[in-house]
C-alpha positions in Angstrom: 13.5 160.1 142.0 12.9 156.4 141.6 11.8 155.1 145.0 12.5 151.5 145.7 9.5 149.3 146.1 11.6 146.8 148.0 11.7 147.8 151.6 13.5 146.6 154.7 12.2 147.8 158.1 14.6 147.4 161.0 13.3 146.2 164.4 14.0 149.6 166.0 11.3 151.2 163.9 8.7 148.9 165.6 10.4 149.3 169.0 9.8 153.1 168.8 6.1 152.5 169.0 6.1 149.6 171.4 4.9 147.4 168.6 1.7 149.4 168.4 0.8 149.1 164.7 -2.2 151.5 165.2 0.1 154.3 166.4 0.1 157.7 164.6 3.7 157.0 163.7 2.9 153.9 161.7 -0.6 154.8 160.5 0.3 156.9 157.4 2.5 154.1 156.1 -0.2 151.6 156.7 -2.8 153.8 154.9 -0.5 154.1 151.9 0.3 150.4 151.5 -2.6 149.7 149.3 -1.2 151.9 146.5 2.5 151.4 146.9 2.7 147.7 146.1 5.8 147.0 148.2 7.9 144.0 148.8 8.9 143.5 152.4 12.4 142.0 152.4 12.8 140.2 155.7 16.3 138.8 156.4 16.3 135.8 158.8 18.5 137.5 161.5 16.2 140.4 161.7 13.1 138.1 161.8 14.7 136.4 164.7 15.6 139.7 166.4 12.1 141.0 165.9 10.6 137.8 167.3 12.9 137.9 170.3 12.0 141.5 171.1 8.3 140.7 170.8 8.7 137.8 173.3 10.7 140.1 175.7 7.9 142.6 175.6 5.3 140.0 176.4 7.4 138.6 179.3 7.9 142.1 180.7 4.2 142.8 180.5 3.2 139.6 182.1 5.6 140.2 185.0 4.1 143.7 185.4 0.6 142.2 185.7 1.9 139.7 188.3 3.4 142.6 190.2 0.1 144.4 190.1 -1.7 141.3 191.5 0.8 141.1 194.4 0.4 144.8 195.2 -3.4 144.9 194.8 -4.8 141.3 195.0 -8.4 142.5 194.8 -7.9 143.4 191.1 -8.1 139.7 190.2 -11.8 139.9 191.0 -12.4 142.1 188.0 -14.5 140.1 185.5 -12.1 140.9 182.5 -8.9 140.3 184.5 -7.0 137.2 183.0 -6.8 134.6 185.7 -3.6 132.7 184.8 -0.2 133.8 183.7 -0.2 131.2 180.9 -3.5 132.6 179.5 -2.2 136.2 179.7 1.0 135.3 177.9 -0.8 133.4 175.2 -3.3 136.1 174.7 -0.8 138.9 174.4 1.4 136.9 172.0 -1.6 136.2 169.8 -2.5 139.9 169.8 1.0 141.0 168.9 1.5 138.4 166.2 -1.9 139.1 164.6 -1.2 142.9 164.6 2.2 142.3 163.0 0.7 140.0 160.4 -2.0 142.6 159.5 0.7 145.2 159.2 2.8 143.1 156.7 -0.2 141.6 154.9 -0.6 144.4 152.2 3.1 143.9 151.2 4.6 140.9 149.4 6.5 139.3 152.3 9.9 137.9 151.2 11.9 136.0 153.8 15.5 135.6 152.9 18.0 133.2 154.5 21.8 132.8 154.4 22.3 131.0 151.0 25.1 132.5 149.1 26.4 134.6 151.9 30.2 135.0 151.8 31.5 134.5 155.4 35.0 135.5 154.4 33.7 138.9 153.4 31.8 139.3 156.6 34.9 138.4 158.6 36.8 141.0 156.6 34.2 143.6 157.6 34.7 142.5 161.2 38.5 142.7 161.1 38.5 146.2 159.6 35.6 147.6 161.6 33.5 148.2 158.5 29.8 148.9 158.8 27.7 147.6 160.5 30.7 146.7 162.7 32.0 149.5 164.8 33.7 150.2 168.1 32.8 149.2 171.7 29.6 147.2 171.9 29.1 147.5 168.1 32.3 145.5 167.6 30.3 142.3 167.4 27.2 143.2 165.4 27.1 139.9 163.6 23.3 139.7 163.2 23.3 143.2 161.6 26.2 142.1 159.4 24.4 139.1 158.2 21.3 141.2 157.5 23.3 143.7 155.5 25.0 140.9 153.6 21.6 139.2 152.9 20.1 142.5 151.7 23.1 143.3 149.5 23.1 139.9 147.9 19.3 140.0 147.3 19.6 143.4 145.7 22.5 142.3 143.4 20.8 139.0 142.5 17.5 140.6 141.6 19.1 143.8 140.2 17.0 146.1 142.4 17.4 148.7 145.0 16.2 148.2 148.6 15.0 151.0 150.9 16.6 150.4 154.3 14.5 152.0 157.1 16.3 152.2 160.4 17.4 154.6 163.1 20.7 152.6 163.6 23.6 154.7 162.4 25.5 151.5 161.5 22.8 150.6 159.0 23.2 154.2 157.6 27.0 153.7 157.3 26.5 150.3 155.7 24.1 151.8 153.1 26.5 154.6 152.3 29.0 152.0 151.1 26.6 150.0 149.0 24.9 151.4 145.9 21.8 149.2 146.0 20.9 149.9 149.6 19.2 153.3 150.1 18.9 154.6 153.7 15.8 156.2 155.2 15.7 157.3 158.9 12.0 156.6 159.2 8.9 155.4 157.4 7.8 159.0 157.2 11.0 159.9 155.3 10.4 157.1 152.9 6.8 158.2 152.3 7.8 161.8 151.6 10.2 160.6 148.9 7.5 158.3 147.6 5.3 161.4 147.1 7.8 162.4 144.5 8.5 165.8 146.0 5.3 167.1 144.4 4.3 170.8 144.3 2.0 170.2 147.2 4.8 168.7 149.3 7.0 171.7 148.7 4.1 174.0 149.3 3.3 172.5 152.7 7.0 172.4 153.7 7.4 176.1 152.8 4.3 177.1 154.7 5.4 175.4 157.9 8.9 177.0 157.6 7.2 180.4 157.4 4.9 179.6 160.3 6.9 177.5 162.7 4.6 178.2 165.7 1.4 176.9 164.0 2.0 173.2 164.6 3.4 173.9 168.1 0.1 175.7 169.0 -1.9 172.6 168.0 0.4 170.3 169.9 0.0 172.6 172.9 -3.7 172.1 172.8 -3.5 168.3 172.2 -0.8 167.9 175.0 -3.2 169.3 177.5 -5.6 166.4 176.9 -3.2 163.6 178.0 -3.0 162.1 181.4 -0.3 163.3 183.9 1.0 160.9 186.6 3.4 161.3 189.5 6.4 159.2 188.6 7.1 158.3 192.3 3.6 156.9 192.8 3.0 159.3 195.7 -0.6 160.3 196.6 -1.5 163.5 194.8 -2.5 165.1 191.5 -1.0 166.9 188.5 -3.2 169.5 186.9 -3.3 172.6 184.7 -0.5 171.7 182.2 1.1 174.6 180.5 3.4 173.9 177.5 6.5 176.1 177.5 8.4 175.1 174.3 7.7 172.7 171.5 10.6 171.7 169.3 9.5 170.0 166.1 11.9 167.5 164.5 11.7 164.9 161.7 9.0 166.8 159.8 7.8 165.0 156.6 4.8 165.3 154.2 3.7 161.7 154.1 0.4 161.9 152.1 -1.0 164.2 149.5 -4.7 164.4 148.6 -6.7 166.9 146.4 -7.2 169.5 149.1 -5.4 168.1 152.1 -2.0 166.8 153.0 -0.8 164.7 156.0 2.4 165.5 157.8 4.3 163.3 160.2 6.5 164.8 162.9 8.5 164.2 166.1 8.2 166.7 168.9 10.1 167.5 172.1 7.7 169.2 174.5 8.8 171.2 177.6 5.9 171.9 180.0 4.9 172.7 183.6 2.1 171.2 185.7 0.7 172.2 189.0 1.5 169.5 191.5 -0.5 168.9 194.7 0.9 165.8 196.5 2.2 164.3 199.7 6.0 164.1 199.9 6.3 160.5 201.0 10.1 160.8 201.3 9.6 162.9 204.5 7.5 163.0 207.7 5.9 166.3 208.7 3.9 165.9 211.9 5.1 164.4 215.1 3.3 163.4 218.3 4.6 164.0 221.8 6.5 160.7 221.8 8.3 161.7 218.5 6.5 159.4 216.2 5.7 160.7 212.7 2.0 160.8 211.8 1.9 162.2 208.3 3.7 163.4 205.2 4.0 167.1 204.3 1.6 168.3 201.7 3.4 170.1 198.8 1.8 172.4 196.2 4.0 173.8 193.5 4.7 174.0 189.8 6.9 171.2 188.4 8.7 171.4 185.1 9.4 168.4 182.8 10.1 167.4 179.2 8.7 164.5 177.1 8.7 163.4 173.5 6.0 162.3 171.1 5.4 161.5 167.5 2.2 162.4 165.7 0.5 163.3 162.5 -1.3 166.4 161.3 -3.7 167.3 158.5 -3.4 170.6 156.7 -6.1 172.1 154.4 -5.4 173.6 151.0 -7.5 176.2 149.3 -9.7 175.3 146.3 -6.9 175.9 143.8 -4.5 173.8 145.9 -2.0 176.6 145.6 -2.1 177.8 149.2 -2.2 176.2 152.6 -5.1 177.5 154.7 -4.5 176.0 158.1 -3.9 172.9 160.2 -7.2 171.2 160.7 -6.3 168.1 162.9 -3.4 166.9 165.1 -3.1 163.4 166.6 -0.3 162.6 169.1 0.9 159.1 169.9 1.5 160.1 173.6 -1.5 159.5 175.8 0.1 159.9 179.3 3.4 161.0 180.8 5.0 160.6 184.2 6.5 163.6 186.0 9.0 163.3 188.8 8.3 165.6 191.8 11.1 164.4 194.0 14.1 166.6 194.9 13.0 169.6 192.8 12.0 172.1 195.4 
């Protein structure tokens, strides 16, 4: 299969990781960039969308820091705590912009504007509800429509195919109607196809299909190392996590070496933790005059579910004809909040 070396990455792919370009979800793609020689096709409406989302993230973060200062003023005495909102905002923007630039740097960055776009054609898509237009709130997806039109025109003008990486179903529908746009639901899916469906890819996939619990057991161990917090912010602790069910989704082989392979995955993890906390929604003890003097102390197991992406390394035998075992797992999730209210 000829894999396009022209790639479009939708904003939602970066949103999934909170624009953390060091995340396990993005790292395999970054590691492979030096050998893939890609062209990053960047339509202006998506550039604007990405910039807007980055700014919104920064604004939200700054407001969260300001809220912390109001709640706990003494924290501003920390030596490393930024003293002014303007300094914080500038610093975070610089950090995010630099991280994005470093991510794009190994690729040839091609920004594409609106020259040659047929507005009559786009309005016809709109009138007939053709992708990326749809129903409801998708009825007025003009930025995405411009992006699709720009990508389509670039592909036709340069007689090339473009890999469109997005979780947006409307982009998937748009690609299905255009021969030069090839849809991928994730960067991991793109990387697996880039591997050329080699024998090692098929070998690793078959091994995991035959041993579905192996990766789940590793995730079980890694999940126990993350931090657990009480969602309500009540005084207490969550300890002794026990994973109940691990559901693996979006499993792809994203890198192939001589005796190792790297796989990327998504996982839904159902688990229980032992909760020891004060139920601050109720009062337990009362004095003679009827005044409450404390919250009831609760100790019980609480059940919850969270989602994570991650990567795993598998080891092959010396002949590279057999998978020996999983040797490493890295999860993107580092903490999770568990609600303890109204579950008794």
